[in-house]
N, C-alpha and C positions, 0 to 999 in steps of 0.2 A: 496379872503380874507381868512386868516388863522383863524381857529376857535379852541379854547380850549374847549373841552367837558369834564365837570367834573360830574361824576356820584355821586351825593350827598348822595345816599344810601350806596355807597362804602366807601366814605370819612370818615376817623376816626379822623380828626382834628390833624393830627401830625405836620403839619406845614412845612414839608420838601420842598414842592413845593413852598411855599412862600419864604423860605430862599434861595433856590437854583436858582430861577429865576433871570438870569443876568440883565434883565431889570426891575425887580420888578413890574411885570404886574399882579400877582396873589395876591389877598388879601383874608381876611376871613370875614364872616358875624358875627353877634353878638353871634352865637353858636360855632364859631371857624371853620365852614365848609369853605372850599376854594370856592372863586367866582373869576371870571376872568375879565380881561380888555383886550380884544384881539386886539385893533386897532394897537398896535406897536409890536405884536409878530412876531419874525423872524423865528419861527419854528425850534428852536434849539433842542426841545424835551427833554431837561434836566428834566423838571417836570414830563413828561411822563415816561421816563426811570427810574427815582428814586422813583416813588410812590410805597410804599410797598403794597398798597391795590388795584393796578391797576384801580384806579378811574379816571385817566386822559387819554384822547385820543386827539391827535393833528389831525385835519382834514384840 
């Protein structure tokens, strides 16, 4: 199973990962921090490659 690991300490709520996810699997919490829904992730790594704060790792 693919796992999207988001370091919430590094996340600065830019929303780039949310906008770029082709399957719309990443959402945000009430503070704007990214949270994931990994069941349907196809490991395209778009979110990981475009995160300006290096807060996302795909495992």
